[in-house]
C-alpha positions, 0 to 999 in steps of 0.5 A: 589795751591793744585790740587784735583784729581779724580780716575775713576777705583779702580783696580791696575792701579788706586790704583797705580796712587792714591798712588803715587799722594798722596805722592806729594806736593800740590796734594790731591786725593779726589774722587774715581768712582767705578762700586759699591758704596762698591768698591768706599768707600773701595778705598776712605777710604784709603785716608784722606778726599776722597769720593767714588762714583758709578756714574761719574756724582755724583762724579763731582757734588760733587767735584770740581776736577782739573784732573781725571785719567781714569783707567778702562778696555778697554770696559768701556770708553766713559761715563767718557771721555764724562762727563769730556769733558762737564766740561772741566776737564783735564784727563790722560787715561790709555791704551787702549783707547777702544775696537774699533776705533770709540769711541776714534775718537769721543772723540779726536774731543771733546778734540780738540774742547775744546783744553783740556789737556790730556795724556796717559798712555804709560809710556814706553816713559818716561823710561831713556832707551827710552831716550837714545835709541832716542839720539842713533838713531839720528846717526844710520840707522834703518833697522827693529824692533823686538817686543814681549810681551809674557806672561800668560792670566790675571785672569779677566773675561773681558780680555779674550773676544774680546768685553771686552779687544780687544785682547792682541795686543790691551790691552797689546801689545799696549805698544810695538806698541807705543814704536816702533812708538816713537822710529823708526816712524809712521806705514803705513801698518800692516799684522796680523796673529793670532791663537787660540792654547790653552787657549780656551781648558783650560779657560772658555769663551775665544774668544781672540787669544792666539798667534799672529804675526804682520808685520808692514810697517814704513813710513821711510822705516824700517819694524817690526814685533811684536809678542805676546802670552798669554799662556805661564805659565812662562818665560814672557817678553816684549821689542823692539829690534831695528836693525841698521846699527851700531848694536842692541838696546834692549829696556825692562822694566829695561832699554836699551842694546846697542850692537855695534861692539862686545861691549855691553853697558847697560843703566839701568832705574834709574827713575820711568817713572809713576812719570815723566809721572805724573809730566809732566801731572800735570805741564801741568794742572798748567801752560798750558805748555804741552810740557812735556807730551809725549803721548797726547790723539791724539798721543795715538789715532795713536797707537790705530789705528795701534793695531785695524788695526791689528785685522782687518787684522787677521780677513780678512787676508788682509794687512791694510793700515793706 
């Protein structure tokens, strides 16, 4: 059975997924949705038999799709998911799910009513280092965690506006929030402090904070802080350090470092987490078995709620309970 896949969004993520999918046996990427017909056609011409569309409704009318990958900016969610729900078409959606809490909650209700297969693009969950960290944490007591996402401001205009991206904590640092939830546990309360230190004076139209720190209480009693900046020109890095009764687990893009009683053990990521994410989703579509999917839409909503709560806390100066 060959699965027919559509791609909504022709930016980096959309094309990355399309290229990986096109290499798989039994998969055909047949449709691309973009904000203009020209962009859609340019993407489609790279894949044999594919067509471009500037309307989700025309795309779904013209192509019989088994699934759609949604890879659009945070502000652009809503119409695409609604159209897919109407036709009961499974989808994988890249993070974040939106710029507020209301829209994802409404979409989730539709997903639950239809019992639709979904996946969210929290690929850190599929890293080998994450698997190993979860194994080690079964035998250790987590005390606290320190997370970070430090980098420069992306060059796209929508990212630097709160109504476009939701800010760095929602758009990028959501990965670290999700990794914290997946390895340590659920968040019960957040308190955030944001600042505008530099980028507003050197780039036009910046309304997102360029620094921030968020303190989180977890259900199991552990505490965490996650900080981010989008104002440094070099030295970018991201990750999560988990402090336990036996030492420190340092999780990052390259894998896991376990520092225990003076010993340092490294576990490098050997597999591509995006490929594992795709395999899990496609297996679910073919068989109905969703057990390999590590982040459903419902799970992603919980991560999204934490990041939106951080924005609310920074705005009001008060802690937010979840």
